mmCIF file as Biopython writes it, N, C-alpha, C and O atoms, coordinates in Angstrom:
data_model
#
loop_
_atom_site.group_PDB
_atom_site.id
_atom_site.type_symbol
_atom_site.label_atom_id
_atom_site.label_alt_id
_atom_site.label_comp_id
_atom_site.label_asym_id
_atom_site.label_entity_id
_atom_site.label_seq_id
_atom_site.pdbx_PDB_ins_code
_atom_site.Cartn_x
_atom_site.Cartn_y
_atom_site.Cartn_z
_atom_site.occupancy
_atom_site.B_iso_or_equiv
_atom_site.auth_seq_id
_atom_site.auth_asym_id
_atom_site.pdbx_PDB_model_num
ATOM 1   N N  . MET A ? 1  ? 120.670 94.125  100.600 1.0 0.0 1  A 1 
ATOM 2   C CA . MET A ? 1  ? 119.259 94.604  100.686 1.0 0.0 1  A 1 
ATOM 3   C C  . MET A ? 1  ? 118.989 94.860  102.098 1.0 0.0 1  A 1 
ATOM 4   O O  . MET A ? 1  ? 118.381 95.880  102.423 1.0 0.0 1  A 1 
ATOM 5   N N  . ARG A ? 2  ? 119.409 93.984  102.990 1.0 0.0 2  A 1 
ATOM 6   C CA . ARG A ? 2  ? 118.974 94.022  104.352 1.0 0.0 2  A 1 
ATOM 7   C C  . ARG A ? 2  ? 119.642 95.227  105.080 1.0 0.0 2  A 1 
ATOM 8   O O  . ARG A ? 2  ? 119.033 95.825  105.967 1.0 0.0 2  A 1 
ATOM 9   N N  . VAL A ? 3  ? 120.901 95.578  104.697 1.0 0.0 3  A 1 
ATOM 10  C CA . VAL A ? 3  ? 121.565 96.654  105.358 1.0 0.0 3  A 1 
ATOM 11  C C  . VAL A ? 3  ? 121.468 97.919  104.545 1.0 0.0 3  A 1 
ATOM 12  O O  . VAL A ? 3  ? 122.133 98.068  103.520 1.0 0.0 3  A 1 
ATOM 13  N N  . GLY A ? 4  ? 120.639 98.829  105.007 1.0 0.0 4  A 1 
ATOM 14  C CA . GLY A ? 4  ? 120.479 100.103 104.308 1.0 0.0 4  A 1 
ATOM 15  C C  . GLY A ? 4  ? 119.657 99.993  103.084 1.0 0.0 4  A 1 
ATOM 16  O O  . GLY A ? 4  ? 119.602 100.976 102.346 1.0 0.0 4  A 1 
ATOM 17  N N  . GLY A ? 5  ? 118.977 98.855  102.762 1.0 0.0 5  A 1 
ATOM 18  C CA . GLY A ? 5  ? 118.177 98.755  101.572 1.0 0.0 5  A 1 
ATOM 19  C C  . GLY A ? 5  ? 116.836 99.340  101.595 1.0 0.0 5  A 1 
ATOM 20  O O  . GLY A ? 5  ? 116.546 100.152 102.474 1.0 0.0 5  A 1 
ATOM 21  N N  . ILE A ? 6  ? 115.981 98.984  100.680 1.0 0.0 6  A 1 
ATOM 22  C CA . ILE A ? 6  ? 114.624 99.555  100.705 1.0 0.0 6  A 1 
ATOM 23  C C  . ILE A ? 6  ? 113.570 98.627  101.364 1.0 0.0 6  A 1 
ATOM 24  O O  . ILE A ? 6  ? 112.461 99.076  101.653 1.0 0.0 6  A 1 
ATOM 25  N N  . ALA A ? 7  ? 113.910 97.325  101.605 1.0 0.0 7  A 1 
ATOM 26  C CA . ALA A ? 7  ? 112.938 96.402  102.287 1.0 0.0 7  A 1 
ATOM 27  C C  . ALA A ? 7  ? 112.891 96.647  103.750 1.0 0.0 7  A 1 
ATOM 28  O O  . ALA A ? 7  ? 113.919 96.928  104.367 1.0 0.0 7  A 1 
ATOM 29  N N  . PRO A ? 8  ? 111.706 96.549  104.336 1.0 0.0 8  A 1 
ATOM 30  C CA . PRO A ? 8  ? 111.572 96.670  105.762 1.0 0.0 8  A 1 
ATOM 31  C C  . PRO A ? 8  ? 112.420 95.523  106.515 1.0 0.0 8  A 1 
ATOM 32  O O  . PRO A ? 8  ? 112.569 94.400  106.034 1.0 0.0 8  A 1 
ATOM 33  N N  . ALA A ? 9  ? 112.921 95.907  107.661 1.0 0.0 9  A 1 
ATOM 34  C CA . ALA A ? 9  ? 113.783 94.925  108.377 1.0 0.0 9  A 1 
ATOM 35  C C  . ALA A ? 9  ? 112.818 94.096  109.221 1.0 0.0 9  A 1 
ATOM 36  O O  . ALA A ? 9  ? 112.619 94.309  110.417 1.0 0.0 9  A 1 
ATOM 37  N N  . SER A ? 10 ? 112.255 93.166  108.528 1.0 0.0 10 A 1 
ATOM 38  C CA . SER A ? 10 ? 111.293 92.186  109.252 1.0 0.0 10 A 1 
ATOM 39  C C  . SER A ? 10 ? 111.110 90.983  108.419 1.0 0.0 10 A 1 
ATOM 40  O O  . SER A ? 10 ? 111.704 90.914  107.342 1.0 0.0 10 A 1 
ATOM 41  N N  . ARG A ? 11 ? 110.338 90.027  108.821 1.0 0.0 11 A 1 
ATOM 42  C CA . ARG A ? 11 ? 110.022 88.946  107.993 1.0 0.0 11 A 1 
ATOM 43  C C  . ARG A ? 11 ? 109.265 89.279  106.796 1.0 0.0 11 A 1 
ATOM 44  O O  . ARG A ? 11 ? 109.470 88.689  105.736 1.0 0.0 11 A 1 
ATOM 45  N N  . LEU A ? 12 ? 108.358 90.245  106.927 1.0 0.0 12 A 1 
ATOM 46  C CA . LEU A ? 12 ? 107.570 90.689  105.722 1.0 0.0 12 A 1 
ATOM 47  C C  . LEU A ? 12 ? 108.537 91.279  104.678 1.0 0.0 12 A 1 
ATOM 48  O O  . LEU A ? 12 ? 108.415 91.035  103.477 1.0 0.0 12 A 1 
ATOM 49  N N  . GLY A ? 13 ? 109.509 92.069  105.190 1.0 0.0 13 A 1 
ATOM 50  C CA . GLY A ? 13 ? 110.452 92.604  104.238 1.0 0.0 13 A 1 
ATOM 51  C C  . GLY A ? 13 ? 111.253 91.677  103.578 1.0 0.0 13 A 1 
ATOM 52  O O  . GLY A ? 13 ? 111.498 91.791  102.377 1.0 0.0 13 A 1 
ATOM 53  N N  . GLU A ? 14 ? 111.724 90.679  104.333 1.0 0.0 14 A 1 
ATOM 54  C CA . GLU A ? 14 ? 112.472 89.469  103.607 1.0 0.0 14 A 1 
ATOM 55  C C  . GLU A ? 14 ? 111.532 88.682  102.707 1.0 0.0 14 A 1 
ATOM 56  O O  . GLU A ? 14 ? 111.980 88.213  101.661 1.0 0.0 14 A 1 
ATOM 57  N N  . ALA A ? 15 ? 110.322 88.516  103.027 1.0 0.0 15 A 1 
ATOM 58  C CA . ALA A ? 15 ? 109.365 87.848  102.136 1.0 0.0 15 A 1 
ATOM 59  C C  . ALA A ? 15 ? 109.163 88.618  100.862 1.0 0.0 15 A 1 
ATOM 60  O O  . ALA A ? 15 ? 108.965 88.019  99.806  1.0 0.0 15 A 1 
ATOM 61  N N  . ALA A ? 16 ? 109.206 89.957  100.931 1.0 0.0 16 A 1 
ATOM 62  C CA . ALA A ? 16 ? 108.978 90.841  99.768  1.0 0.0 16 A 1 
ATOM 63  C C  . ALA A ? 16 ? 110.150 90.680  98.736  1.0 0.0 16 A 1 
ATOM 64  O O  . ALA A ? 16 ? 109.926 90.721  97.526  1.0 0.0 16 A 1 
ATOM 65  N N  . ILE A ? 17 ? 111.402 90.496  99.252  1.0 0.0 17 A 1 
ATOM 66  C CA . ILE A ? 17 ? 112.485 90.405  98.277  1.0 0.0 17 A 1 
ATOM 67  C C  . ILE A ? 17 ? 112.678 88.978  97.843  1.0 0.0 17 A 1 
ATOM 68  O O  . ILE A ? 17 ? 113.343 88.777  96.827  1.0 0.0 17 A 1 
ATOM 69  N N  . THR A ? 18 ? 112.201 88.036  98.463  1.0 0.0 18 A 1 
ATOM 70  C CA . THR A ? 18 ? 112.423 86.596  97.982  1.0 0.0 18 A 1 
ATOM 71  C C  . THR A ? 18 ? 111.982 86.305  96.609  1.0 0.0 18 A 1 
ATOM 72  O O  . THR A ? 18 ? 112.690 85.548  95.946  1.0 0.0 18 A 1 
ATOM 73  N N  . PRO A ? 19 ? 110.862 86.822  96.060  1.0 0.0 19 A 1 
ATOM 74  C CA . PRO A ? 19 ? 110.482 86.470  94.695  1.0 0.0 19 A 1 
ATOM 75  C C  . PRO A ? 19 ? 111.556 87.095  93.710  1.0 0.0 19 A 1 
ATOM 76  O O  . PRO A ? 19 ? 111.925 86.443  92.733  1.0 0.0 19 A 1 
ATOM 77  N N  . SER A ? 20 ? 112.028 88.286  93.956  1.0 0.0 20 A 1 
ATOM 78  C CA . SER A ? 20 ? 113.086 88.862  93.130  1.0 0.0 20 A 1 
ATOM 79  C C  . SER A ? 20 ? 114.416 88.057  93.122  1.0 0.0 20 A 1 
ATOM 80  O O  . SER A ? 20 ? 115.072 87.900  92.092  1.0 0.0 20 A 1 
ATOM 81  N N  . THR A ? 21 ? 114.755 87.585  94.266  1.0 0.0 21 A 1 
ATOM 82  C CA . THR A ? 21 ? 116.032 86.809  94.457  1.0 0.0 21 A 1 
ATOM 83  C C  . THR A ? 21 ? 115.820 85.424  93.735  1.0 0.0 21 A 1 
ATOM 84  O O  . THR A ? 21 ? 116.751 84.936  93.094  1.0 0.0 21 A 1 
ATOM 85  N N  . VAL A ? 22 ? 114.671 84.823  93.827  1.0 0.0 22 A 1 
ATOM 86  C CA . VAL A ? 22 ? 114.527 83.512  93.153  1.0 0.0 22 A 1 
ATOM 87  C C  . VAL A ? 22 ? 114.531 83.830  91.592  1.0 0.0 22 A 1 
ATOM 88  O O  . VAL A ? 22 ? 115.157 83.125  90.801  1.0 0.0 22 A 1 
ATOM 89  N N  . GLN A ? 23 ? 113.839 84.867  91.231  1.0 0.0 23 A 1 
ATOM 90  C CA . GLN A ? 23 ? 113.819 85.250  89.773  1.0 0.0 23 A 1 
ATOM 91  C C  . GLN A ? 23 ? 115.240 85.524  89.246  1.0 0.0 23 A 1 
ATOM 92  O O  . GLN A ? 23 ? 115.602 85.117  88.142  1.0 0.0 23 A 1 
ATOM 93  N N  . TYR A ? 24 ? 116.027 86.227  90.071  1.0 0.0 24 A 1 
ATOM 94  C CA . TYR A ? 24 ? 117.346 86.545  89.677  1.0 0.0 24 A 1 
ATOM 95  C C  . TYR A ? 24 ? 118.247 85.321  89.513  1.0 0.0 24 A 1 
ATOM 96  O O  . TYR A ? 24 ? 119.143 85.287  88.669  1.0 0.0 24 A 1 
ATOM 97  N N  . LEU A ? 25 ? 117.973 84.307  90.359  1.0 0.0 25 A 1 
ATOM 98  C CA . LEU A ? 25 ? 118.826 83.135  90.281  1.0 0.0 25 A 1 
ATOM 99  C C  . LEU A ? 25 ? 118.307 82.070  89.263  1.0 0.0 25 A 1 
ATOM 100 O O  . LEU A ? 25 ? 119.108 81.316  88.711  1.0 0.0 25 A 1 
ATOM 101 N N  . LEU A ? 26 ? 116.984 82.010  89.017  1.0 0.0 26 A 1 
ATOM 102 C CA . LEU A ? 26 ? 116.490 80.917  88.223  1.0 0.0 26 A 1 
ATOM 103 C C  . LEU A ? 26 ? 116.075 81.254  86.759  1.0 0.0 26 A 1 
ATOM 104 O O  . LEU A ? 26 ? 116.084 80.376  85.896  1.0 0.0 26 A 1 
ATOM 105 N N  . VAL A ? 27 ? 115.734 82.456  86.510  1.0 0.0 27 A 1 
ATOM 106 C CA . VAL A ? 27 ? 115.224 82.769  85.147  1.0 0.0 27 A 1 
ATOM 107 C C  . VAL A ? 27 ? 116.341 83.113  84.208  1.0 0.0 27 A 1 
ATOM 108 O O  . VAL A ? 27 ? 117.032 84.095  84.478  1.0 0.0 27 A 1 
ATOM 109 N N  . PRO A ? 28 ? 116.589 82.405  83.132  1.0 0.0 28 A 1 
ATOM 110 C CA . PRO A ? 28 ? 117.661 82.660  82.255  1.0 0.0 28 A 1 
ATOM 111 C C  . PRO A ? 28 ? 117.545 84.001  81.657  1.0 0.0 28 A 1 
ATOM 112 O O  . PRO A ? 28 ? 116.484 84.365  81.151  1.0 0.0 28 A 1 
ATOM 113 N N  . GLY A ? 29 ? 118.633 84.781  81.696  1.0 0.0 29 A 1 
ATOM 114 C CA . GLY A ? 29 ? 118.665 86.125  81.021  1.0 0.0 29 A 1 
ATOM 115 C C  . GLY A ? 29 ? 118.207 87.223  81.914  1.0 0.0 29 A 1 
ATOM 116 O O  . GLY A ? 29 ? 118.529 88.376  81.627  1.0 0.0 29 A 1 
ATOM 117 N N  . TRP A ? 30 ? 117.470 86.972  82.992  1.0 0.0 30 A 1 
ATOM 118 C CA . TRP A ? 30 ? 116.974 88.013  83.774  1.0 0.0 30 A 1 
ATOM 119 C C  . TRP A ? 30 ? 118.041 88.856  84.508  1.0 0.0 30 A 1 
ATOM 120 O O  . TRP A ? 30 ? 117.895 90.070  84.647  1.0 0.0 30 A 1 
ATOM 121 N N  . ALA A ? 31 ? 119.107 88.194  84.970  1.0 0.0 31 A 1 
ATOM 122 C CA . ALA A ? 31 ? 120.215 88.940  85.551  1.0 0.0 31 A 1 
ATOM 123 C C  . ALA A ? 31 ? 120.919 89.857  84.543  1.0 0.0 31 A 1 
ATOM 124 O O  . ALA A ? 31 ? 121.215 91.018  84.826  1.0 0.0 31 A 1 
ATOM 125 N N  . GLU A ? 32 ? 121.175 89.297  83.365  1.0 0.0 32 A 1 
ATOM 126 C CA . GLU A ? 32 ? 121.817 90.135  82.342  1.0 0.0 32 A 1 
ATOM 127 C C  . GLU A ? 32 ? 120.891 91.380  81.946  1.0 0.0 32 A 1 
ATOM 128 O O  . GLU A ? 32 ? 121.412 92.467  81.697  1.0 0.0 32 A 1 
ATOM 129 N N  . ASP A ? 33 ? 119.609 91.209  81.896  1.0 0.0 33 A 1 
ATOM 130 C CA . ASP A ? 33 ? 118.721 92.284  81.601  1.0 0.0 33 A 1 
ATOM 131 C C  . ASP A ? 33 ? 118.843 93.369  82.802  1.0 0.0 33 A 1 
ATOM 132 O O  . ASP A ? 33 ? 118.918 94.577  82.578  1.0 0.0 33 A 1 
ATOM 133 N N  . LEU A ? 34 ? 118.854 92.859  83.973  1.0 0.0 34 A 1 
ATOM 134 C CA . LEU A ? 34 ? 118.938 93.831  85.092  1.0 0.0 34 A 1 
ATOM 135 C C  . LEU A ? 34 ? 120.268 94.647  85.064  1.0 0.0 34 A 1 
ATOM 136 O O  . LEU A ? 34 ? 120.318 95.859  85.277  1.0 0.0 34 A 1 
ATOM 137 N N  . HIS A ? 35 ? 121.295 93.887  84.790  1.0 0.0 35 A 1 
ATOM 138 C CA . HIS A ? 35 ? 122.611 94.655  84.797  1.0 0.0 35 A 1 
ATOM 139 C C  . HIS A ? 35 ? 122.636 95.656  83.606  1.0 0.0 35 A 1 
ATOM 140 O O  . HIS A ? 35 ? 123.173 96.752  83.765  1.0 0.0 35 A 1 
ATOM 141 N N  . ARG A ? 36 ? 122.079 95.318  82.432  1.0 0.0 36 A 1 
ATOM 142 C CA . ARG A ? 36 ? 122.008 96.250  81.288  1.0 0.0 36 A 1 
ATOM 143 C C  . ARG A ? 36 ? 121.167 97.399  81.677  1.0 0.0 36 A 1 
ATOM 144 O O  . ARG A ? 36 ? 121.578 98.525  81.394  1.0 0.0 36 A 1 
ATOM 145 N N  . TYR A ? 37 ? 120.024 97.255  82.301  1.0 0.0 37 A 1 
ATOM 146 C CA . TYR A ? 37 ? 119.182 98.370  82.756  1.0 0.0 37 A 1 
ATOM 147 C C  . TYR A ? 37 ? 119.958 99.236  83.759  1.0 0.0 37 A 1 
ATOM 148 O O  . TYR A ? 37 ? 119.979 100.458 83.615  1.0 0.0 37 A 1 
ATOM 149 N N  . GLN A ? 38 ? 120.599 98.626  84.777  1.0 0.0 38 A 1 
ATOM 150 C CA . GLN A ? 38 ? 121.378 99.480  85.684  1.0 0.0 38 A 1 
ATOM 151 C C  . GLN A ? 38 ? 122.510 100.263 85.049  1.0 0.0 38 A 1 
ATOM 152 O O  . GLN A ? 38 ? 122.776 101.415 85.392  1.0 0.0 38 A 1 
ATOM 153 N N  . ASP A ? 39 ? 123.193 99.570  84.076  1.0 0.0 39 A 1 
ATOM 154 C CA . ASP A ? 39 ? 124.272 100.388 83.347  1.0 0.0 39 A 1 
ATOM 155 C C  . ASP A ? 39 ? 123.642 101.506 82.626  1.0 0.0 39 A 1 
ATOM 156 O O  . ASP A ? 39 ? 124.174 102.614 82.685  1.0 0.0 39 A 1 
ATOM 157 N N  . ARG A ? 40 ? 122.577 101.329 81.960  1.0 0.0 40 A 1 
ATOM 158 C CA . ARG A ? 40 ? 121.913 102.354 81.212  1.0 0.0 40 A 1 
ATOM 159 C C  . ARG A ? 40 ? 121.494 103.524 82.084  1.0 0.0 40 A 1 
ATOM 160 O O  . ARG A ? 40 ? 121.721 104.683 81.737  1.0 0.0 40 A 1 
ATOM 161 N N  . MET A ? 41 ? 120.893 103.220 83.195  1.0 0.0 41 A 1 
ATOM 162 C CA . MET A ? 41 ? 120.490 104.220 84.107  1.0 0.0 41 A 1 
ATOM 163 C C  . MET A ? 41 ? 121.603 105.029 84.677  1.0 0.0 41 A 1 
ATOM 164 O O  . MET A ? 41 ? 121.487 106.232 84.908  1.0 0.0 41 A 1 
ATOM 165 N N  . ALA A ? 42 ? 122.747 104.300 84.910  1.0 0.0 42 A 1 
ATOM 166 C CA . ALA A ? 42 ? 123.975 104.950 85.531  1.0 0.0 42 A 1 
ATOM 167 C C  . ALA A ? 42 ? 124.480 105.944 84.478  1.0 0.0 42 A 1 
ATOM 168 O O  . ALA A ? 42 ? 124.779 107.101 84.771  1.0 0.0 42 A 1 
ATOM 169 N N  . ARG A ? 43 ? 124.561 105.444 83.245  1.0 0.0 43 A 1 
ATOM 170 C CA . ARG A ? 43 ? 125.023 106.342 82.049  1.0 0.0 43 A 1 
ATOM 171 C C  . ARG A ? 43 ? 124.222 107.567 81.911  1.0 0.0 43 A 1 
ATOM 172 O O  . ARG A ? 43 ? 124.769 108.644 81.674  1.0 0.0 43 A 1 
ATOM 173 N N  . MET A ? 44 ? 122.820 107.438 82.062  1.0 0.0 44 A 1 
ATOM 174 C CA . MET A ? 44 ? 121.976 108.513 81.811  1.0 0.0 44 A 1 
ATOM 175 C C  . MET A ? 44 ? 122.125 109.570 82.932  1.0 0.0 44 A 1 
ATOM 176 O O  . MET A ? 44 ? 122.019 110.772 82.692  1.0 0.0 44 A 1 
ATOM 177 N N  . LEU A ? 45 ? 122.369 109.087 84.135  1.0 0.0 45 A 1 
ATOM 178 C CA . LEU A ? 45 ? 122.582 109.990 85.331  1.0 0.0 45 A 1 
ATOM 179 C C  . LEU A ? 45 ? 123.885 110.659 85.176  1.0 0.0 45 A 1 
ATOM 180 O O  . LEU A ? 45 ? 123.991 111.830 85.539  1.0 0.0 45 A 1 
ATOM 181 N N  . ALA A ? 46 ? 124.874 110.037 84.677  1.0 0.0 46 A 1 
ATOM 182 C CA . ALA A ? 46 ? 126.280 110.659 84.559  1.0 0.0 46 A 1 
ATOM 183 C C  . ALA A ? 46 ? 126.371 111.568 83.351  1.0 0.0 46 A 1 
ATOM 184 O O  . ALA A ? 46 ? 127.275 112.402 83.298  1.0 0.0 46 A 1 
ATOM 185 N N  . ALA A ? 47 ? 125.453 111.447 82.348  1.0 0.0 47 A 1 
ATOM 186 C CA . ALA A ? 47 ? 125.562 112.275 81.135  1.0 0.0 47 A 1 
ATOM 187 C C  . ALA A ? 47 ? 125.360 113.782 81.425  1.0 0.0 47 A 1 
ATOM 188 O O  . ALA A ? 47 ? 124.473 114.153 82.194  1.0 0.0 47 A 1 
ATOM 189 N N  . PRO A ? 48 ? 126.093 114.543 80.875  1.0 0.0 48 A 1 
ATOM 190 C CA . PRO A ? 48 ? 125.891 116.005 80.989  1.0 0.0 48 A 1 
ATOM 191 C C  . PRO A ? 48 ? 124.497 116.455 80.337  1.0 0.0 48 A 1 
ATOM 192 O O  . PRO A ? 48 ? 124.043 115.947 79.311  1.0 0.0 48 A 1 
ATOM 193 N N  . THR A ? 49 ? 123.919 117.413 81.025  1.0 0.0 49 A 1 
ATOM 194 C CA . THR A ? 49 ? 122.615 117.921 80.521  1.0 0.0 49 A 1 
ATOM 195 C C  . THR A ? 49 ? 122.753 119.206 79.737  1.0 0.0 49 A 1 
ATOM 196 O O  . THR A ? 49 ? 123.647 120.004 80.018  1.0 0.0 49 A 1 
ATOM 197 N N  . VAL A ? 50 ? 121.878 119.430 78.746  1.0 0.0 50 A 1 
ATOM 198 C CA . VAL A ? 50 ? 121.912 120.658 77.995  1.0 0.0 50 A 1 
ATOM 199 C C  . VAL A ? 50 ? 121.096 121.699 78.827  1.0 0.0 50 A 1 
ATOM 200 O O  . VAL A ? 50 ? 120.006 121.405 79.319  1.0 0.0 50 A 1 
ATOM 201 N N  . PRO A ? 51 ? 121.659 122.897 78.957  1.0 0.0 51 A 1 
ATOM 202 C CA . PRO A ? 51 ? 120.935 123.921 79.753  1.0 0.0 51 A 1 
ATOM 203 C C  . PRO A ? 51 ? 119.644 124.325 78.986  1.0 0.0 51 A 1 
ATOM 204 O O  . PRO A ? 51 ? 119.557 124.251 77.761  1.0 0.0 51 A 1 
ATOM 205 N N  . THR A ? 52 ? 118.672 124.748 79.786  1.0 0.0 52 A 1 
ATOM 206 C CA . THR A ? 52 ? 117.464 125.201 79.199  1.0 0.0 52 A 1 
ATOM 207 C C  . THR A ? 52 ? 117.598 126.688 78.773  1.0 0.0 52 A 1 
ATOM 208 O O  . THR A ? 52 ? 118.492 127.400 79.232  1.0 0.0 52 A 1 
ATOM 209 N N  . PRO A ? 53 ? 116.683 127.132 77.881  1.0 0.0 53 A 1 
ATOM 210 C CA . PRO A ? 53 ? 116.899 128.489 77.437  1.0 0.0 53 A 1 
ATOM 211 C C  . PRO A ? 53 ? 116.917 129.606 78.511  1.0 0.0 53 A 1 
ATOM 212 O O  . PRO A ? 53 ? 117.519 130.664 78.327  1.0 0.0 53 A 1 
ATOM 213 N N  . ASP A ? 54 ? 116.229 129.320 79.639  1.0 0.0 54 A 1 
ATOM 214 C CA . ASP A ? 54 ? 116.179 130.326 80.710  1.0 0.0 54 A 1 
ATOM 215 C C  . ASP A ? 54 ? 117.352 130.148 81.652  1.0 0.0 54 A 1 
ATOM 216 O O  . ASP A ? 54 ? 117.477 130.901 82.618  1.0 0.0 54 A 1 
ATOM 217 N N  . GLY A ? 55 ? 118.240 129.148 81.395  1.0 0.0 55 A 1 
ATOM 218 C CA . GLY A ? 55 ? 119.454 128.992 82.224  1.0 0.0 55 A 1 
ATOM 219 C C  . GLY A ? 55 ? 119.155 128.084 83.487  1.0 0.0 55 A 1 
ATOM 220 O O  . GLY A ? 55 ? 120.023 127.950 84.349  1.0 0.0 55 A 1 
ATOM 221 N N  . ARG A ? 56 ? 118.083 127.543 83.579  1.0 0.0 56 A 1 
ATOM 222 C CA . ARG A ? 56 ? 117.792 126.611 84.652  1.0 0.0 56 A 1 
ATOM 223 C C  . ARG A ? 56 ? 118.129 125.103 84.246  1.0 0.0 56 A 1 
ATOM 224 O O  . ARG A ? 56 ? 117.928 124.679 83.108  1.0 0.0 56 A 1 
ATOM 225 N N  . PRO A ? 57 ? 118.642 124.361 85.244  1.0 0.0 57 A 1 
ATOM 226 C CA . PRO A ? 57 ? 118.982 122.935 84.870  1.0 0.0 57 A 1 
ATOM 227 C C  . PRO A ? 57 ? 117.845 122.093 84.640  1.0 0.0 57 A 1 
ATOM 228 O O  . PRO A ? 57 ? 118.004 120.913 84.329  1.0 0.0 57 A 1 
#
């Protein structure tokens, strides 16, 4: 997250990602839900799309 991530490179940025990290580590099932969501989004992005009637993507 700190290298090329979306959080600002400062203490404020690190404070912003801390709640997510704690949630990821402590809440049962949260990590599995996140991985399922990421897999679903990756499959949707990789799926071929149907062309529109006017030929535009």
